[in-house]
SEVEX-468751 format. One record per residue (C-alpha): residue number from 1; residue in three letters; chain; x, y, z. Coordinates in Angstrom, 2 decimals. Layout:
  nr rest kette       X       Y       Z
 NUM  ALA     A       X       Y       Z
...
//
This chain:
  nr rest kette       X       Y       Z
   1  UNK     A  -34.29  -45.02  -44.22
   2  UNK     A  -34.88  -43.16  -47.47
   3  UNK     A  -38.64  -43.28  -46.82
   4  UNK     A  -38.04  -41.89  -43.32
   5  UNK     A  -36.00  -38.95  -44.63
   6  UNK     A  -38.42  -38.17  -47.45
   7  UNK     A  -41.42  -38.26  -45.11
   8  UNK     A  -39.62  -36.08  -42.55
   9  UNK     A  -38.75  -33.52  -45.23
  10  UNK     A  -42.38  -33.47  -46.41
  11  UNK     A  -43.68  -32.97  -42.88
  12  UNK     A  -41.22  -30.14  -42.26
  13  UNK     A  -42.53  -28.33  -45.33
  14  UNK     A  -46.01  -28.20  -43.79
  15  UNK     A  -44.81  -25.99  -40.90
  16  UNK     A  -42.10  -24.04  -42.71
  17  UNK     A  -42.88  -21.09  -44.99
  18  UNK     A  -43.06  -22.29  -48.57
  19  UNK     A  -40.57  -21.12  -51.20
  20  UNK     A  -43.35  -19.09  -52.79
  21  UNK     A  -44.17  -17.43  -49.46
  22  UNK     A  -40.50  -16.57  -48.86
  23  UNK     A  -40.02  -15.11  -52.34
  24  UNK     A  -43.27  -13.18  -52.17
  25  UNK     A  -41.87  -10.80  -49.55
  26  UNK     A  -38.25  -11.83  -49.71
  27  UNK     A  -36.64   -8.59  -48.51
  28  UNK     A  -39.21   -8.12  -45.74
  29  UNK     A  -38.72  -11.75  -44.65
  30  UNK     A  -34.94  -11.30  -44.45
  31  UNK     A  -35.23   -8.03  -42.51
  32  UNK     A  -37.66   -9.49  -40.00
  33  UNK     A  -35.49  -12.59  -39.62
  34  UNK     A  -32.64  -10.29  -38.62
  35  UNK     A  -34.99   -8.54  -36.17
  36  UNK     A  -35.81  -11.92  -34.63
  37  UNK     A  -32.15  -12.91  -34.39
  38  UNK     A  -30.93   -9.63  -32.89
  39  UNK     A  -34.10   -8.81  -30.97
  40  UNK     A  -34.82  -12.14  -29.28
  41  UNK     A  -32.33  -14.92  -29.94
  42  UNK     A  -28.98  -13.21  -29.38
  43  UNK     A  -30.07  -11.16  -26.31
  44  UNK     A  -31.57  -14.30  -24.75
  45  UNK     A  -28.45  -16.33  -25.54
  46  UNK     A  -26.18  -13.64  -24.12
  47  UNK     A  -28.23  -13.42  -20.91
  48  UNK     A  -28.23  -17.21  -20.41
  49  UNK     A  -24.50  -17.47  -21.14
  50  UNK     A  -23.62  -14.73  -18.65
  51  UNK     A  -25.78  -16.27  -15.90
  52  UNK     A  -24.28  -19.75  -16.36
  53  UNK     A  -20.76  -18.29  -16.50
  54  UNK     A  -21.36  -16.37  -13.27
  55  UNK     A  -22.87  -19.35  -11.41
  56  UNK     A  -20.21  -21.78  -12.66
  57  UNK     A  -17.41  -19.44  -11.58
  58  UNK     A  -18.87  -19.23   -8.07
  59  UNK     A  -19.51  -22.97   -7.78
  60  UNK     A  -16.11  -23.98   -9.18
  61  UNK     A  -14.35  -22.71   -6.04
  62  UNK     A  -16.53  -25.08   -4.01
  63  UNK     A  -15.89  -28.11   -6.20
  64  UNK     A  -19.39  -28.20   -7.73
  65  UNK     A  -18.91  -26.26  -10.96
  66  UNK     A  -21.16  -28.54  -13.03
  67  UNK     A  -24.19  -28.25  -10.73
  68  UNK     A  -25.27  -24.89  -12.11
  69  UNK     A  -25.51  -25.92  -15.76
  70  UNK     A  -27.01  -29.29  -14.83
  71  UNK     A  -29.81  -27.61  -12.90
  72  UNK     A  -30.40  -25.15  -15.74
  73  UNK     A  -30.56  -27.89  -18.39
  74  UNK     A  -32.94  -29.87  -16.19
  75  UNK     A  -35.25  -26.84  -16.03
  76  UNK     A  -35.04  -26.47  -19.82
  77  UNK     A  -35.95  -30.17  -20.19
  78  UNK     A  -38.90  -29.78  -17.82
  79  UNK     A  -40.30  -26.85  -19.81
  80  UNK     A  -39.60  -28.73  -23.05
  81  UNK     A  -41.70  -31.59  -21.69
  82  UNK     A  -44.51  -29.32  -20.47
  83  UNK     A  -44.88  -27.41  -23.73
  84  UNK     A  -44.17  -30.49  -25.84
  85  UNK     A  -47.21  -32.47  -24.68
  86  UNK     A  -49.68  -30.37  -26.68
  87  UNK     A  -47.41  -30.27  -29.72
  88  UNK     A  -46.91  -34.05  -29.73
  89  UNK     A  -50.64  -34.73  -29.34
  90  UNK     A  -51.34  -32.37  -32.23
  91  UNK     A  -48.62  -33.76  -34.52
  92  UNK     A  -49.23  -37.45  -33.78
  93  UNK     A  -53.02  -37.55  -33.71
  94  UNK     A  -54.79  -34.37  -34.76
  95  UNK     A  -52.99  -33.18  -37.90
  96  UNK     A  -54.79  -33.59  -41.20
  97  UNK     A  -51.94  -35.65  -42.69
  98  UNK     A  -52.96  -38.61  -40.49
  99  UNK     A  -55.80  -39.51  -42.87
 100  UNK     A  -53.36  -39.41  -45.80
 101  UNK     A  -50.58  -41.40  -44.14
 102  UNK     A  -52.54  -44.28  -42.62
 103  UNK     A  -53.66  -45.86  -45.92
 104  UNK     A  -50.07  -45.84  -47.23
 105  UNK     A  -47.83  -48.92  -46.87
 106  UNK     A  -45.87  -47.31  -44.05
 107  UNK     A  -44.95  -48.92  -40.76
 108  UNK     A  -46.18  -47.16  -37.61
 109  UNK     A  -42.69  -46.53  -36.26
 110  UNK     A  -41.72  -44.92  -39.59
 111  UNK     A  -44.67  -42.52  -39.41
 112  UNK     A  -44.07  -41.70  -35.76
 113  UNK     A  -40.30  -41.39  -36.26
 114  UNK     A  -40.77  -38.89  -39.09
 115  UNK     A  -43.42  -36.91  -37.22
 116  UNK     A  -41.24  -36.84  -34.11
 117  UNK     A  -38.15  -35.67  -36.02
 118  UNK     A  -40.11  -32.93  -37.81
 119  UNK     A  -41.59  -31.73  -34.51
 120  UNK     A  -38.16  -31.80  -32.83
 121  UNK     A  -36.55  -29.67  -35.55
 122  UNK     A  -39.38  -27.17  -35.96
 123  UNK     A  -40.17  -26.70  -32.26
 124  UNK     A  -36.68  -26.63  -30.73
 125  UNK     A  -34.89  -23.80  -32.56
 126  UNK     A  -34.99  -21.43  -29.60
 127  UNK     A  -34.17  -24.29  -27.24
 128  UNK     A  -31.08  -25.11  -29.32
 129  UNK     A  -29.88  -21.50  -28.96
 130  UNK     A  -30.42  -21.47  -25.19
 131  UNK     A  -28.66  -24.83  -24.68
 132  UNK     A  -25.66  -23.75  -26.74
 133  UNK     A  -25.44  -20.46  -24.83
 134  UNK     A  -25.51  -22.35  -21.51
 135  UNK     A  -22.71  -24.64  -22.67
 136  UNK     A  -20.71  -21.61  -23.85
 137  UNK     A  -20.94  -19.97  -20.43
 138  UNK     A  -20.00  -23.23  -18.71
 139  UNK     A  -17.05  -24.03  -21.01
 140  UNK     A  -15.57  -20.52  -20.73
 141  UNK     A  -15.96  -20.44  -16.94
 142  UNK     A  -14.50  -23.92  -16.43
 143  UNK     A  -11.62  -23.44  -18.90
 144  UNK     A  -12.52  -26.63  -20.78
 145  UNK     A  -10.41  -27.73  -23.78
 146  UNK     A  -11.29  -26.99  -27.41
 147  UNK     A  -12.97  -30.35  -28.10
 148  UNK     A  -15.63  -29.36  -25.54
 149  UNK     A  -17.17  -27.02  -28.13
 150  UNK     A  -17.72  -29.92  -30.52
 151  UNK     A  -19.36  -31.95  -27.75
 152  UNK     A  -21.48  -28.91  -26.84
 153  UNK     A  -22.73  -28.63  -30.43
 154  UNK     A  -23.66  -32.31  -30.39
 155  UNK     A  -25.42  -31.87  -27.04
 156  UNK     A  -27.30  -28.82  -28.34
 157  UNK     A  -28.84  -30.89  -31.15
 158  UNK     A  -29.67  -33.98  -29.08
 159  UNK     A  -30.62  -32.86  -25.54
 160  UNK     A  -34.29  -32.12  -26.42
 161  UNK     A  -34.79  -35.67  -27.71
 162  UNK     A  -35.55  -37.48  -24.43
 163  UNK     A  -38.07  -34.90  -23.05
 164  UNK     A  -40.04  -35.13  -26.31
 165  UNK     A  -39.77  -38.93  -26.29
 166  UNK     A  -41.31  -38.89  -22.81
 167  UNK     A  -44.14  -36.76  -24.23
 168  UNK     A  -44.65  -39.17  -27.11
 169  UNK     A  -44.82  -42.28  -24.95
 170  UNK     A  -47.18  -40.64  -22.46
 171  UNK     A  -49.43  -39.45  -25.30
 172  UNK     A  -49.71  -42.94  -26.81
 173  UNK     A  -50.39  -44.54  -23.41
 174  UNK     A  -53.06  -41.95  -22.60
 175  UNK     A  -54.74  -42.54  -25.96
 176  UNK     A  -54.69  -46.29  -25.24
 177  UNK     A  -56.16  -46.31  -21.73
 178  UNK     A  -58.81  -43.59  -21.95
 179  UNK     A  -61.25  -42.24  -24.49
 180  UNK     A  -61.38  -38.85  -22.75
 181  UNK     A  -58.45  -37.51  -24.77
 182  UNK     A  -59.55  -38.74  -28.20
 183  UNK     A  -60.74  -35.28  -29.12
 184  UNK     A  -58.40  -32.38  -29.80
 185  UNK     A  -60.62  -29.88  -27.97
 186  UNK     A  -60.34  -31.91  -24.78
 187  UNK     A  -56.59  -32.33  -25.23
 188  UNK     A  -56.04  -28.60  -25.79
 189  UNK     A  -57.99  -27.72  -22.66
 190  UNK     A  -56.30  -30.39  -20.55
 191  UNK     A  -52.74  -29.57  -21.64
 192  UNK     A  -53.37  -25.85  -21.26
 193  UNK     A  -54.54  -26.28  -17.68
 194  UNK     A  -51.63  -28.59  -16.85
 195  UNK     A  -49.13  -26.17  -18.41
 196  UNK     A  -50.27  -23.17  -16.41
 197  UNK     A  -50.54  -25.24  -13.24
 198  UNK     A  -46.99  -26.53  -13.69
 199  UNK     A  -45.59  -23.04  -14.28
 200  UNK     A  -47.30  -21.67  -11.19
 201  UNK     A  -46.13  -24.63   -9.05
 202  UNK     A  -42.52  -24.19  -10.21
 203  UNK     A  -42.63  -20.46   -9.52
 204  UNK     A  -44.10  -20.95   -6.04
 205  UNK     A  -41.52  -23.63   -5.18
 206  UNK     A  -38.71  -21.31   -6.28
 207  UNK     A  -40.14  -18.42   -4.26
 208  UNK     A  -40.31  -20.59   -1.14
 209  UNK     A  -36.65  -21.49   -1.57
 210  UNK     A  -35.27  -17.99   -1.65
 211  UNK     A  -36.52  -16.57   -4.94
 212  UNK     A  -33.76  -14.69   -6.73
 213  UNK     A  -31.46  -14.81   -3.73
 214  UNK     A  -28.25  -15.67   -5.59
 215  UNK     A  -26.24  -16.45   -2.48
 216  UNK     A  -28.81  -18.93   -1.22
 217  UNK     A  -29.06  -20.72   -4.58
 218  UNK     A  -25.28  -20.90   -4.85
 219  UNK     A  -25.19  -22.34   -1.35
 220  UNK     A  -27.77  -24.98   -2.31
 221  UNK     A  -26.03  -25.86   -5.59
 222  UNK     A  -22.58  -25.95   -3.98
 223  UNK     A  -23.43  -29.28   -2.33
 224  UNK     A  -21.72  -31.82   -4.59
 225  UNK     A  -24.22  -34.61   -3.92
 226  UNK     A  -27.27  -32.38   -4.32
 227  UNK     A  -30.49  -34.33   -3.72
 228  UNK     A  -32.53  -32.33   -6.25
 229  UNK     A  -29.94  -32.71   -9.01
 230  UNK     A  -29.54  -36.41   -8.16
 231  UNK     A  -33.29  -36.90   -8.55
 232  UNK     A  -33.39  -34.96  -11.80
 233  UNK     A  -30.45  -36.95  -13.14
 234  UNK     A  -32.53  -40.07  -12.61
 235  UNK     A  -35.35  -38.56  -14.71
 236  UNK     A  -33.08  -37.04  -17.37
 237  UNK     A  -29.84  -39.09  -17.11
 238  UNK     A  -28.45  -37.77  -20.40
 239  UNK     A  -27.79  -34.29  -18.97
 240  UNK     A  -25.14  -35.29  -16.44
 241  UNK     A  -23.41  -37.43  -19.06
 242  UNK     A  -23.12  -34.70  -21.69
 243  UNK     A  -22.03  -32.08  -19.12
 244  UNK     A  -19.33  -34.41  -17.79
 245  UNK     A  -18.23  -35.18  -21.35
 246  UNK     A  -17.29  -31.54  -21.92
 247  UNK     A  -14.67  -31.50  -19.15
 248  UNK     A  -13.99  -35.06  -17.97
 249  UNK     A  -13.51  -38.44  -19.73
 250  UNK     A  -15.15  -37.26  -22.98
 251  UNK     A  -15.01  -40.62  -24.76
 252  UNK     A  -16.61  -42.69  -21.97
 253  UNK     A  -19.27  -40.14  -21.02
 254  UNK     A  -20.14  -39.40  -24.65
 255  UNK     A  -20.45  -43.13  -25.37
 256  UNK     A  -22.85  -43.59  -22.45
 257  UNK     A  -24.75  -40.45  -23.54
 258  UNK     A  -25.27  -41.86  -27.04
 259  UNK     A  -26.28  -45.23  -25.55
 260  UNK     A  -28.93  -43.62  -23.30
 261  UNK     A  -30.42  -41.67  -26.22
 262  UNK     A  -30.33  -44.74  -28.48
 263  UNK     A  -32.11  -46.82  -25.82
 264  UNK     A  -34.79  -44.12  -25.37
 265  UNK     A  -35.34  -43.92  -29.14
 266  UNK     A  -35.57  -47.72  -29.32
 267  UNK     A  -38.21  -47.88  -26.57
 268  UNK     A  -40.11  -45.02  -28.20
 269  UNK     A  -40.18  -46.65  -31.66
 270  UNK     A  -41.15  -50.03  -30.17
 271  UNK     A  -44.03  -48.35  -28.31
 272  UNK     A  -45.10  -46.68  -31.55
 273  UNK     A  -44.96  -49.98  -33.41
 274  UNK     A  -47.18  -51.66  -30.81
 275  UNK     A  -49.61  -48.85  -30.00
 276  UNK     A  -49.81  -46.14  -32.66
 277  UNK     A  -52.20  -47.79  -35.13
 278  UNK     A  -54.36  -49.02  -32.25
 279  UNK     A  -54.63  -45.52  -30.75
 280  UNK     A  -54.96  -43.40  -33.91
 281  UNK     A  -58.08  -45.13  -35.25
 282  UNK     A  -61.30  -43.21  -34.62
 283  UNK     A  -59.67  -39.93  -33.69
 284  UNK     A  -61.99  -36.94  -33.68
 285  UNK     A  -60.73  -33.52  -34.65
 286  UNK     A  -63.44  -31.87  -32.61
 287  UNK     A  -66.06  -29.35  -33.61
 288  UNK     A  -67.28  -26.05  -32.37
 289  UNK     A  -70.71  -24.71  -31.81
 290  UNK     A  -73.76  -25.69  -29.86
 291  UNK     A  -74.73  -28.65  -32.04
 292  UNK     A  -78.12  -27.15  -32.94
 293  UNK     A  -79.53  -27.64  -36.40
 294  UNK     A  -78.65  -24.80  -38.74
 295  UNK     A  -82.06  -25.03  -40.31
 296  UNK     A  -83.73  -24.43  -36.94
 297  UNK     A  -81.42  -21.52  -36.17
 298  UNK     A  -81.92  -19.59  -39.38
 299  UNK     A  -85.38  -18.14  -38.60
 300  UNK     A  -84.11  -16.66  -35.31
 301  UNK     A  -81.18  -14.69  -36.81
 302  UNK     A  -81.74  -11.02  -35.95
 303  UNK     A  -80.49   -8.26  -38.25
 304  UNK     A  -77.60   -6.28  -36.78
 305  UNK     A  -75.02   -3.79  -37.93
 306  UNK     A  -72.21   -5.38  -39.90
 307  UNK     A  -69.41   -4.45  -37.50
 308  UNK     A  -71.35   -5.84  -34.50
 309  UNK     A  -71.86   -9.19  -36.23
 310  UNK     A  -68.22   -9.27  -37.31
 311  UNK     A  -67.12   -8.46  -33.75
 312  UNK     A  -69.19  -11.34  -32.37
 313  UNK     A  -67.73  -13.64  -35.00
 314  UNK     A  -64.16  -12.74  -33.96
 315  UNK     A  -64.89  -13.19  -30.26
 316  UNK     A  -66.58  -16.54  -30.87
 317  UNK     A  -63.62  -17.87  -32.86
 318  UNK     A  -61.19  -16.85  -30.12
 319  UNK     A  -63.26  -18.11  -27.20
 320  UNK     A  -64.72  -21.27  -28.75
 321  UNK     A  -61.52  -22.60  -30.30
 322  UNK     A  -59.45  -24.14  -27.46
 323  UNK     A  -56.09  -23.59  -29.17
 324  UNK     A  -56.85  -19.90  -29.67
 325  UNK     A  -58.40  -19.51  -26.25
 326  UNK     A  -55.36  -21.01  -24.50
 327  UNK     A  -52.71  -19.21  -26.52
 328  UNK     A  -54.41  -15.87  -27.27
 329  UNK     A  -57.02  -15.17  -24.60
 330  UNK     A  -56.19  -17.04  -21.41
 331  UNK     A  -52.64  -15.68  -21.25
 332  UNK     A  -54.09  -12.17  -20.92
 333  UNK     A  -56.09  -13.25  -17.90
 334  UNK     A  -53.16  -15.05  -16.26
 335  UNK     A  -50.15  -12.86  -16.97
 336  UNK     A  -50.95  -10.43  -14.09
 337  UNK     A  -50.75  -13.50  -11.85
 338  UNK     A  -47.37  -14.32  -13.39
 339  UNK     A  -46.14  -10.79  -12.65
 340  UNK     A  -47.25  -11.19   -9.05
 341  UNK     A  -45.37  -14.51   -8.89
 342  UNK     A  -42.28  -12.76  -10.26
 343  UNK     A  -42.66  -10.28   -7.45
 344  UNK     A  -42.83  -13.17   -4.98
 345  UNK     A  -39.69  -14.65   -6.51
 346  UNK     A  -37.62  -11.81   -5.10
 347  UNK     A  -37.79  -13.69   -1.79
 348  UNK     A  -35.71  -12.13    0.96
 349  UNK     A  -33.60  -10.06   -1.44
 350  UNK     A  -36.43   -7.49   -1.89
 351  UNK     A  -34.86   -5.97   -4.97
 352  UNK     A  -37.98   -3.80   -5.44
 353  UNK     A  -37.81   -2.23   -1.99
 354  UNK     A  -35.65    0.72   -3.02
 355  UNK     A  -37.83    1.38   -6.08
 356  UNK     A  -41.02    1.23   -3.99
 357  UNK     A  -39.45    3.56   -1.46
 358  UNK     A  -38.64    6.08   -4.21
 359  UNK     A  -42.17    5.81   -5.61
 360  UNK     A  -43.76    6.43   -2.22
 361  UNK     A  -41.56    9.47   -1.78
 362  UNK     A  -42.56   10.90   -5.16
 363  UNK     A  -39.13   10.63   -6.81
 364  UNK     A  -39.53   11.65  -10.46
 365  UNK     A  -37.06    9.10  -11.78
 366  UNK     A  -38.99    6.23  -10.17
 367  UNK     A  -42.29    7.48  -11.64
 368  UNK     A  -40.67    7.71  -15.09
 369  UNK     A  -39.32    4.15  -14.79
 370  UNK     A  -42.76    2.95  -13.70
 371  UNK     A  -44.44    4.50  -16.75
 372  UNK     A  -41.74    3.14  -19.06
 373  UNK     A  -42.45   -0.26  -17.55
 374  UNK     A  -46.14    0.17  -18.41
 375  UNK     A  -45.28    0.94  -22.05
 376  UNK     A  -42.92   -2.04  -22.29
 377  UNK     A  -45.34   -4.55  -20.75
 378  UNK     A  -48.30   -3.22  -22.77
 379  UNK     A  -46.51   -3.56  -26.11
 380  UNK     A  -44.92   -6.92  -25.32
 381  UNK     A  -48.08   -8.53  -23.94
 382  UNK     A  -50.10   -7.41  -26.96
 383  UNK     A  -47.44   -8.78  -29.30
 384  UNK     A  -47.05  -12.01  -27.31
 385  UNK     A  -50.73  -12.96  -27.22
 386  UNK     A  -50.73  -12.85  -31.07
 387  UNK     A  -54.42  -11.90  -31.30
 388  UNK     A  -53.51   -9.13  -33.73
 389  UNK     A  -50.57  -10.82  -35.45
 390  UNK     A  -52.71  -13.87  -36.30
 391  UNK     A  -55.88  -11.94  -37.19
 392  UNK     A  -55.79  -12.89  -40.88
 393  UNK     A  -54.00  -16.22  -40.41
 394  UNK     A  -56.93  -17.44  -38.30
 395  UNK     A  -59.21  -17.14  -41.33
 396  UNK     A  -57.33  -20.01  -42.99
 397  UNK     A  -59.24  -21.65  -45.81
 398  UNK     A  -62.14  -19.28  -45.17
 399  UNK     A  -60.09  -16.24  -46.20
 400  UNK     A  -62.42  -15.71  -49.16
 401  UNK     A  -64.94  -14.51  -46.56
 402  UNK     A  -62.70  -11.48  -45.89
 403  UNK     A  -62.46  -10.62  -49.59
 404  UNK     A  -66.06  -10.97  -50.69
 405  UNK     A  -68.37   -9.85  -47.87
 406  UNK     A  -69.87   -6.36  -48.37
 407  UNK     A  -67.55   -4.75  -45.83
 408  UNK     A  -64.36   -2.83  -46.63
 409  UNK     A  -61.00   -4.36  -45.76
 410  UNK     A  -60.16   -1.54  -43.39
 411  UNK     A  -63.50   -1.86  -41.60
 412  UNK     A  -62.76   -5.54  -41.02
 413  UNK     A  -59.24   -4.78  -39.81
 414  UNK     A  -60.63   -2.17  -37.40
 415  UNK     A  -62.96   -4.77  -35.89
 416  UNK     A  -60.11   -7.26  -35.56
 417  UNK     A  -58.07   -4.51  -33.91
 418  UNK     A  -60.93   -3.72  -31.54
 419  UNK     A  -61.04   -7.35  -30.39
 420  UNK     A  -57.31   -7.29  -29.63
 421  UNK     A  -57.56   -3.96  -27.81
 422  UNK     A  -60.50   -5.11  -25.69
 423  UNK     A  -58.82   -8.35  -24.59
 424  UNK     A  -55.27   -7.00  -24.22
 425  UNK     A  -56.41   -3.67  -22.82
 426  UNK     A  -58.54   -5.33  -20.14
 427  UNK     A  -55.59   -7.33  -18.86
 428  UNK     A  -53.37   -4.26  -18.87
 429  UNK     A  -55.98   -2.17  -17.06
 430  UNK     A  -56.13   -4.76  -14.28
 431  UNK     A  -52.34   -4.62  -13.92
 432  UNK     A  -52.07   -0.83  -14.01
 433  UNK     A  -54.86   -0.28  -11.47
 434  UNK     A  -53.56   -3.01   -9.13
 435  UNK     A  -49.97   -1.76   -9.34
 436  UNK     A  -51.02    1.87   -8.88
 437  UNK     A  -53.05    1.00   -5.78
 438  UNK     A  -50.15   -0.98   -4.35
 439  UNK     A  -47.68    1.84   -5.02
 440  UNK     A  -50.06    4.61   -3.89
 441  UNK     A  -49.71    6.37   -7.25
 442  UNK     A  -52.87    8.41   -6.85
 443  UNK     A  -55.88    8.78   -9.13
 444  UNK     A  -54.24   11.05  -11.72
 445  UNK     A  -51.24    8.82  -12.32
 446  UNK     A  -53.48    5.74  -12.38
 447  UNK     A  -55.71    7.20  -15.09
 448  UNK     A  -52.64    8.47  -16.95
 449  UNK     A  -51.06    5.01  -16.80
 450  UNK     A  -54.25    3.37  -18.12
 451  UNK     A  -54.49    5.79  -21.04
 452  UNK     A  -50.79    5.35  -21.85
 453  UNK     A  -51.21    1.58  -21.72
 454  UNK     A  -54.21    1.75  -24.08
 455  UNK     A  -52.19    3.78  -26.59
 456  UNK     A  -49.40    1.20  -26.45
 457  UNK     A  -51.89   -1.63  -26.95
 458  UNK     A  -53.42    0.18  -29.95
 459  UNK     A  -50.00    0.72  -31.50
 460  UNK     A  -48.94   -2.91  -31.01
 461  UNK     A  -52.30   -4.13  -32.31
 462  UNK     A  -52.21   -2.31  -35.64
 463  UNK     A  -48.52   -3.18  -36.04
 464  UNK     A  -49.35   -6.86  -35.50
 465  UNK     A  -52.21   -6.78  -38.02
 466  UNK     A  -49.94   -5.18  -40.61
 467  UNK     A  -47.27   -7.82  -39.99
 468  UNK     A  -49.80  -10.61  -40.48
 469  UNK     A  -51.11   -9.04  -43.68
 470  UNK     A  -47.66   -9.17  -45.28
 471  UNK     A  -47.84  -12.93  -45.66
 472  UNK     A  -50.62  -14.63  -43.66
 473  UNK     A  -50.28  -18.39  -43.32
 474  UNK     A  -53.63  -19.51  -44.70
 475  UNK     A  -52.80  -23.18  -45.31
 476  UNK     A  -52.87  -25.05  -42.01
 477  UNK     A  -54.50  -28.25  -40.80
 478  UNK     A  -54.82  -27.44  -37.11
 479  UNK     A  -55.44  -24.24  -35.16
 480  UNK     A  -52.28  -24.78  -33.12
 481  UNK     A  -50.28  -25.12  -36.34
 482  UNK     A  -51.80  -21.85  -37.54
 483  UNK     A  -50.07  -20.11  -34.62
 484  UNK     A  -46.80  -22.01  -34.44
 485  UNK     A  -46.38  -22.16  -38.23
 486  UNK     A  -46.70  -18.40  -38.75
 487  UNK     A  -43.21  -16.93  -38.45
 488  UNK     A  -44.58  -13.40  -38.66
 489  UNK     A  -45.97  -13.79  -35.14
 490  UNK     A  -42.40  -14.36  -33.95
 491  UNK     A  -41.16  -11.49  -36.14
 492  UNK     A  -43.78   -9.18  -34.63
 493  UNK     A  -42.58  -10.03  -31.12
 494  UNK     A  -38.98   -9.36  -32.14
 495  UNK     A  -39.89   -5.99  -33.65
 496  UNK     A  -41.86   -5.06  -30.53
 497  UNK     A  -38.98   -6.00  -28.22
 498  UNK     A  -36.41   -4.05  -30.23
 499  UNK     A  -38.64   -1.00  -30.56
 500  UNK     A  -39.51   -0.95  -26.86
 501  UNK     A  -35.86   -1.40  -25.93
 502  UNK     A  -34.94    1.60  -28.08
 503  UNK     A  -37.76    3.76  -26.70
 504  UNK     A  -37.25    2.91  -23.02
 505  UNK     A  -33.46    3.16  -23.22
 506  UNK     A  -33.61    6.38  -25.23
 507  UNK     A  -36.06    8.11  -22.88
 508  UNK     A  -34.14    7.08  -19.79
 509  UNK     A  -30.82    8.20  -21.26
 510  UNK     A  -32.38   11.55  -22.16
 511  UNK     A  -33.36   11.92  -18.53
 512  UNK     A  -29.92   10.92  -17.22
 513  UNK     A  -27.69   12.68  -19.74
 514  UNK     A  -29.60   15.85  -20.58
 515  UNK     A  -31.37   18.63  -18.74
 516  UNK     A  -34.79   17.43  -19.84
 517  UNK     A  -36.87   16.86  -16.75
 518  UNK     A  -38.82   13.70  -15.95
 519  UNK     A  -42.13   15.59  -16.18
 520  UNK     A  -41.45   16.64  -19.78
 521  UNK     A  -40.53   13.08  -20.74
 522  UNK     A  -43.62   11.73  -19.01
 523  UNK     A  -45.79   14.12  -21.01
 524  UNK     A  -43.93   13.19  -24.19
 525  UNK     A  -44.63    9.46  -23.79
 526  UNK     A  -48.34    9.52  -24.79
 527  UNK     A  -47.54   11.94  -27.62
 528  UNK     A  -44.90    9.53  -28.92
 529  UNK     A  -47.26    6.57  -28.83
 530  UNK     A  -50.03    8.60  -30.47
 531  UNK     A  -47.64    9.18  -33.37
 532  UNK     A  -46.65    5.50  -33.46
 533  UNK     A  -50.31    4.42  -33.33
 534  UNK     A  -51.18    6.78  -36.18
 535  UNK     A  -48.24    5.42  -38.19
 536  UNK     A  -49.24    1.78  -37.63
 537  UNK     A  -52.88    2.62  -38.46
 538  UNK     A  -51.69    4.26  -41.68
 539  UNK     A  -49.67    1.15  -42.52
 540  UNK     A  -52.84   -0.92  -42.18
 541  UNK     A  -55.05    1.44  -44.18
 542  UNK     A  -52.55    1.82  -47.04
 543  UNK     A  -50.37   -1.31  -47.13
 544  UNK     A  -52.36   -4.01  -45.30
 545  UNK     A  -55.46   -3.46  -47.44
 546  UNK     A  -53.32   -3.77  -50.59
 547  UNK     A  -51.72   -6.92  -49.20
 548  UNK     A  -55.16   -8.46  -48.62
 549  UNK     A  -56.30   -7.50  -52.09
 550  UNK     A  -53.21   -9.15  -53.63
 551  UNK     A  -53.93  -12.53  -52.01
 552  UNK     A  -55.55  -14.87  -54.50
 553  UNK     A  -57.12  -18.31  -54.20
//
């Protein structure tokens, strides 16, 4: 067991910021950690807790109080499985430590057990928060005794185990029966397609069953012997056991819960012992490029301006690297579809009808809300796609290229910013034009919305580049680890969410509580984001360039 714990600790260090990285910008790291906690984690936890409390209170009167949290935890487990497939493939087969671990006198189940534990801890932090918040809402609404909180804490730490075990077993079986997935490029493409397909299917199914119609969902969940929940309990049996343990027969249910998890872990480790060494041999990490001889290509290289060549280099890295393409580029092409699906999810409730009516009748408040929505989505999408906030991290071991080519740091940052603005701005333009046509906003407001969106994208882009320059994660063994191991990407999202919340709330409150008209606030919005863009650009030109210069190899 000591080998297991030591190996797990070593693997965790590869995805966590090192002590040197934390001390390098200690104060900044602490401040941004607080931003992440108060900007993302706590608001999300509060929202989940309130929803579960509300649903449990309504279902309790009908004798089905546990159905709400069970359904929610099943959905969390489904998404944990969907997003865990790619992570497990990467950790088990395509990380650089595989070549170092295989020659060591380690048993396969020890290697897999350590890798699995490290992945569980590093990838489930946000899931832990959401699960605990759901239990909190359920316990408060059901009036459960004090010991339920202890059981909830235990459930928070252990519920993600079985979904990830399912991922691990499926990954090993797929590697055994087919050679099509023995290349990380193929795996990244396949899992990306499956992920987006699953999300769209879930959203469509929800929309066909009433969308956000609370009364209909409560009516469905109020059936004690619900067929959907019964089926899901067969797939994830641990959820019903831990939920029941919080309010009914805690000792018996908790004992069965532990037994189910222990059995799953046993099957998983046995599978690893039988299959892992057989499936890990001959793994290819993949390569990029056309496969042409470099020697043959050299004579055909044309001479171009430096920024044009650098721009092509950035685009090629993003589009030719599957992990970057899926996580940075493709999301910009698909998120307008997601927004349309969200619109479909309203079902028969039509919560947008009154807003659309106000827009069509030229109500100033509705137009102001629409433009505030454009600013919020523009900033958040640019921060979420992490093109800007991973601009320097993506260089990895080739970071010396940034420092020594005959091109100023700021010129390089401007090109990286241009790539982000082109990709993010294109997606936003599609949304703004489509939404404006649907709402009959007119040509002037459409153009105004596009320009406002572009300013927001520019601001979020330079802010993201500055954030990445503070402490880029240059040591990574896999492109996916470059994104998930860089905490400053998460910090950038938290800062963007908090800032947008302050701006949108502040502007709307000015409209509601003062005599400032909507037209004046609408005019002030682009001026405000011009100032913010100039400030973030200044941060890059002054601080980011110094940060780059201070990085040594």
